[in-house]
C-alpha positions in Angstrom: 73.7 206.1 180.2 76.3 208.8 180.6 75.7 212.4 181.5 76.8 215.3 179.4 79.2 217.9 180.7 76.4 220.4 180.9 74.2 218.0 183.0 77.1 217.3 185.4 77.7 221.0 185.7 74.0 221.6 186.6 74.0 218.8 189.1 77.1 220.3 190.8 75.5 223.7 190.9 72.3 222.2 192.4 74.5 220.4 195.1 76.2 223.7 196.0 72.8 225.2 196.7 72.2 222.7 199.6 75.3 223.6 201.7 73.9 225.8 204.5 77.0 225.9 206.7 80.4 227.4 206.5 83.5 225.5 207.6 87.2 226.3 208.0 89.6 223.6 206.7 92.8 223.7 208.7 96.3 222.4 207.8 98.9 221.4 210.3 102.4 222.9 210.7 104.8 220.8 212.7 107.6 222.6 214.5 110.6 220.8 216.0 112.2 222.4 219.1 115.9 222.4 220.1 115.7 219.1 221.9 113.8 217.2 219.2 110.2 217.6 220.5 107.4 218.4 218.2 104.5 220.8 218.4 101.6 221.1 215.9 99.8 224.3 215.1 96.8 224.6 212.9 96.2 227.4 210.3 93.2 228.1 208.2 93.7 226.7 204.6 90.3 227.5 203.3 86.8 228.7 204.4 84.1 227.0 202.3 80.4 226.3 202.2 79.5 222.8 203.5 76.9 220.6 205.0 77.5 218.6 208.2 75.4 215.6 209.3 75.9 212.8 211.9 76.2 209.3 210.7 75.7 206.5 213.3 77.9 203.6 212.5 75.4 201.0 213.7 77.9 199.7 216.3 75.4 199.9 219.1 76.5 201.5 222.4 80.0 201.5 223.8 81.5 202.4 227.1 83.8 205.4 226.9 85.2 206.9 230.1 82.6 205.1 232.2 79.8 206.5 230.1 77.6 204.7 227.6 77.8 206.4 224.3 76.8 205.8 220.7 79.7 206.1 218.4 79.0 208.7 215.8 80.9 209.7 212.7 80.2 212.9 210.9 79.8 213.4 207.2 80.9 216.7 205.7 79.8 217.5 202.2 81.8 220.1 200.3 82.1 221.1 196.6 83.2 218.4 194.2 86.6 220.0 193.6 87.4 221.1 197.2 90.9 220.2 198.2 90.9 218.3 201.5 92.8 215.3 202.9 93.2 213.1 206.0 96.0 215.3 207.4 93.6 218.2 207.9 91.0 219.3 210.5 87.7 221.0 210.0 86.0 223.6 212.2 82.2 224.0 212.0 80.3 226.2 214.5 83.3 226.2 216.9 83.5 222.4 217.0 86.7 220.8 215.6 86.7 217.6 213.7 89.6 215.4 212.5 89.4 214.2 208.9 89.4 210.4 208.8 88.5 209.6 205.2 87.8 211.4 202.0 85.5 209.7 199.5 87.0 210.2 196.0 86.3 207.1 194.1 83.1 207.5 192.1 82.3 208.9 188.7 80.3 212.0 187.9 80.9 213.3 191.4 78.7 216.3 192.3 80.0 216.8 195.8 82.9 215.5 197.9 82.1 213.6 201.1 84.5 213.7 204.0 84.1 211.5 207.1 85.1 213.1 210.3 85.6 212.4 214.0 84.8 215.1 216.5 87.6 216.2 218.8 86.7 216.8 222.4 
């Protein structure tokens, strides 16, 4: 069974209603200095509604810097047509996340899911 254009539009509108947060999508600019070194600066590319949720990978506990931690990946949900890719970062509530993967390969998409890693 396929959905009509009107049904997909309604599902997308419904999905947009469940995005309680606001995030800033940042794009990098790389500058090369006189001796060939690089520096990266980040500028806001878009400010959009979103939803951020943790996703435990099921990897159990790991030791990181002599501390036992549970590896967590974050799932960011944005509008179905929001431009975002793996070169960008996202800021939500003053926490910064690196985009690791963008899920783009399913039909009748009502939202775009982005998998993030929090930067410390």
